[in-house]
C-alpha positions as CSV (number, residue, x, y, z in Angstrom):
1,X,0.1,0.0,0.1
2,X,1.0,3.5,-0.8
3,X,0.2,6.3,1.7
4,X,1.2,9.9,0.1
5,X,4.2,10.4,-1.7
6,X,6.5,7.4,-0.2
7,X,6.0,3.8,-0.6
8,X,6.1,3.8,3.0
9,X,4.3,0.2,3.8
10,X,6.8,-1.7,1.5
11,X,8.3,-4.9,3.0
12,X,6.0,-4.5,6.0
13,X,4.1,-7.0,8.0
14,X,2.0,-4.3,9.6
15,X,1.9,-0.6,8.7
16,X,0.0,2.6,9.8
17,X,-1.2,5.5,7.2
18,X,0.5,7.8,9.8
19,X,3.6,5.8,11.2
20,X,4.7,3.8,8.2
21,X,5.9,0.2,8.7
22,X,5.5,-1.0,12.5
23,X,6.7,-4.4,11.6
24,X,9.1,-5.8,9.0
25,X,9.4,-9.2,7.2
26,X,12.0,-11.5,8.6
27,X,14.9,-10.7,6.6
28,X,14.5,-6.7,6.6
29,X,15.9,-4.1,8.8
30,X,13.2,-1.7,10.6
31,X,14.6,1.8,10.1
32,X,12.8,4.7,11.8
33,X,13.5,7.7,9.3
34,X,13.0,11.3,10.6
35,X,11.7,14.2,8.5
36,X,11.4,17.5,10.7
37,X,9.0,16.8,12.9
38,X,7.6,13.9,11.5
39,X,9.0,10.1,11.8
40,X,7.9,6.9,10.2
41,X,9.3,3.3,9.8
42,X,10.8,1.7,6.7
43,X,11.9,-1.6,5.9
44,X,15.1,-1.9,4.4
45,X,17.4,-4.7,2.9
46,X,20.4,-2.7,4.5
47,X,21.0,0.1,6.7
48,X,21.9,3.5,5.6
49,X,24.9,5.5,6.3
50,X,25.8,5.8,10.1
51,X,23.9,3.0,11.2
52,X,24.2,-0.9,11.4
53,X,22.1,-3.8,11.2
54,X,21.2,-5.2,14.4
55,X,19.6,-8.9,14.3
56,X,17.3,-9.6,17.1
57,X,14.8,-12.7,17.6
58,X,11.8,-10.1,17.8
59,X,12.8,-7.7,14.7
60,X,15.9,-6.7,13.1
61,X,16.5,-3.1,13.6
62,X,19.0,-0.2,12.1
63,X,21.1,0.9,15.2
64,X,22.9,4.1,14.9
65,X,26.8,4.3,15.1
66,X,28.1,5.9,18.4
67,X,31.4,6.4,16.8
68,X,32.1,10.2,16.0
69,X,32.8,10.9,12.3
70,X,32.0,7.5,11.2
71,X,30.2,6.5,8.0
72,X,29.6,2.8,8.3
73,X,30.1,0.7,11.6
74,X,30.1,-3.3,12.3
75,X,28.9,-2.7,15.5
76,X,27.6,0.2,17.9
77,X,31.3,0.7,18.9
78,X,33.3,-0.3,15.9
79,X,33.5,1.7,12.9
80,X,34.5,-0.2,9.5
81,X,34.3,3.2,7.3
82,X,35.1,6.6,8.5
83,X,33.6,9.9,6.8
84,X,35.7,11.6,4.2
85,X,39.0,13.4,5.5
86,X,39.1,10.9,8.5
87,X,41.3,7.8,9.1
88,X,40.3,4.7,10.6
89,X,42.2,3.1,13.3
90,X,41.0,0.3,15.7
91,X,37.3,0.9,15.0
92,X,37.7,4.9,15.5
93,X,38.0,7.9,13.3
94,X,41.0,10.4,13.5
95,X,41.8,13.7,11.8
96,X,45.5,12.4,12.3
97,X,46.9,9.2,13.1
98,X,47.7,8.6,16.9
99,X,51.6,8.6,17.8
100,X,53.5,5.7,16.5
101,X,51.3,5.2,13.3
102,X,51.5,6.4,9.9
103,X,48.5,7.7,7.7
104,X,48.1,5.2,4.5
105,X,46.3,7.9,2.3
106,X,45.0,5.3,-0.2
107,X,42.9,3.4,2.3
108,X,42.6,6.2,4.8
109,X,43.8,3.8,7.6
110,X,46.5,4.4,10.2
111,X,49.2,1.4,10.1
112,X,52.2,1.1,12.4
113,X,54.8,3.3,11.3
114,X,58.3,3.7,11.8
115,X,59.9,4.1,15.2
116,X,62.9,5.8,15.9
117,X,65.1,6.4,18.8
118,X,66.5,9.4,20.5
119,X,68.9,11.9,19.1
120,X,72.7,11.3,20.0
121,X,74.7,14.3,21.0
122,X,76.0,16.7,18.3
123,X,79.4,15.4,16.8
124,X,82.6,17.5,16.5
125,X,82.6,20.2,14.5
126,X,84.8,19.8,11.2
127,X,85.0,20.7,7.5
128,X,86.8,18.4,4.8
129,X,87.6,16.1,7.4
130,X,89.6,18.5,9.6
131,X,88.7,20.0,12.8
132,X,91.0,23.0,12.1
133,X,91.9,25.5,9.4
134,X,88.3,27.0,9.0
135,X,86.2,29.4,10.6
136,X,83.0,27.5,9.8
137,X,82.2,23.7,9.6
138,X,79.4,21.3,10.1
139,X,78.4,19.2,13.0
140,X,76.0,16.2,12.7
141,X,73.7,14.1,15.1
142,X,72.1,10.8,14.5
143,X,69.4,8.3,15.6
144,X,68.7,4.9,15.0
145,X,65.5,3.0,13.7
146,X,63.9,0.8,16.5
147,X,61.1,-0.4,14.4
148,X,60.8,-0.8,10.7
149,X,57.1,0.4,9.1
150,X,54.3,-2.4,8.4
151,X,54.6,-1.2,4.8
152,X,57.6,-0.2,2.6
153,X,55.8,2.6,1.1
154,X,55.8,4.6,4.5
155,X,58.9,6.6,5.0
156,X,60.6,6.7,8.2
157,X,61.7,10.2,9.9
158,X,65.2,11.6,9.3
159,X,67.7,9.7,11.0
160,X,70.6,12.2,10.5
161,X,70.7,15.7,10.5
162,X,73.6,18.6,10.3
163,X,73.8,22.3,11.3
164,X,76.5,25.0,10.5
165,X,78.9,25.3,13.4
166,X,81.7,27.3,14.5
167,X,85.2,25.8,14.7
168,X,86.8,25.3,17.9
169,X,90.2,26.4,16.3
170,X,90.5,28.7,13.3
171,X,94.1,27.8,12.8
172,X,95.7,24.2,12.8
173,X,99.0,24.1,15.0
174,X,101.8,24.3,13.1
175,X,99.8,25.1,10.1
176,X,100.7,27.8,7.6
177,X,98.3,30.6,7.9
178,X,96.6,31.5,4.4
179,X,95.7,35.2,4.1
180,X,91.9,35.2,2.7
181,X,91.4,35.9,-0.6
182,X,90.8,39.3,-1.8
183,X,87.2,40.6,-3.0
184,X,88.7,41.0,-6.3
185,X,90.2,37.5,-6.6
186,X,86.7,36.1,-5.5
187,X,85.1,38.2,-8.2
188,X,87.4,37.0,-10.8
189,X,86.7,33.4,-10.0
190,X,83.1,34.1,-10.1
191,X,83.4,35.7,-13.5
192,X,85.5,32.6,-14.7
193,X,83.0,30.2,-13.7
194,X,80.2,32.0,-15.5
195,X,82.2,32.3,-18.7
196,X,82.7,28.1,-18.4
197,X,78.9,27.7,-17.6
198,X,78.0,30.0,-20.7
199,X,80.6,27.9,-22.9
200,X,79.2,24.6,-21.6
201,X,75.8,25.6,-22.3
202,X,76.7,26.7,-25.7
203,X,78.2,23.4,-26.6
204,X,75.3,21.4,-25.2
205,X,72.6,23.5,-27.4
206,X,74.9,23.2,-30.5
207,X,75.2,19.2,-29.7
208,X,71.5,19.2,-29.2
209,X,70.6,20.6,-32.3
210,X,73.2,18.7,-34.3
211,X,71.4,15.4,-33.1
212,X,67.9,16.7,-33.9
């Protein structure tokens, strides 16, 4: 039977003109739909988004997922698919994955990530394998990978980093002090490098044109 614009009695065992389905056929789920101030019962083969099917001896019902930002759930407290923009992790939905887990964007899931240890102390300031003879050098620190990620596609955090440092000794003991290059010499070197680069570029263009 049809009452108004919606076939509200489809699949019903018993139906009311005002309230729609009251009881459903055995294999169907009873869903109480709300439209503004009005609500009526429907009998569905599967529950809509945000609900899961709860089978009972009396009557199968669509029960609401109680997990925030869940699109579909297996039970009241376990989400199987999160809403767009949220990652699924152990039956819950997150904007970002918890610590120790990495986001797998193609599946929108949180998987075990790469765990790293604590940073070591900064190493000796050096340059060209020397700890003297220059004003500035680099110092490096490292950390170890404690646990590899579950999937090879998940990158590990940086395990080594360097920073600029000032040499403890500007001049090496017994070494010959070299006068810093004059500004004029630096400009000359820069000019020579530019000319060399332009020449190599011209040769490349000529070779490429010949090959075509």
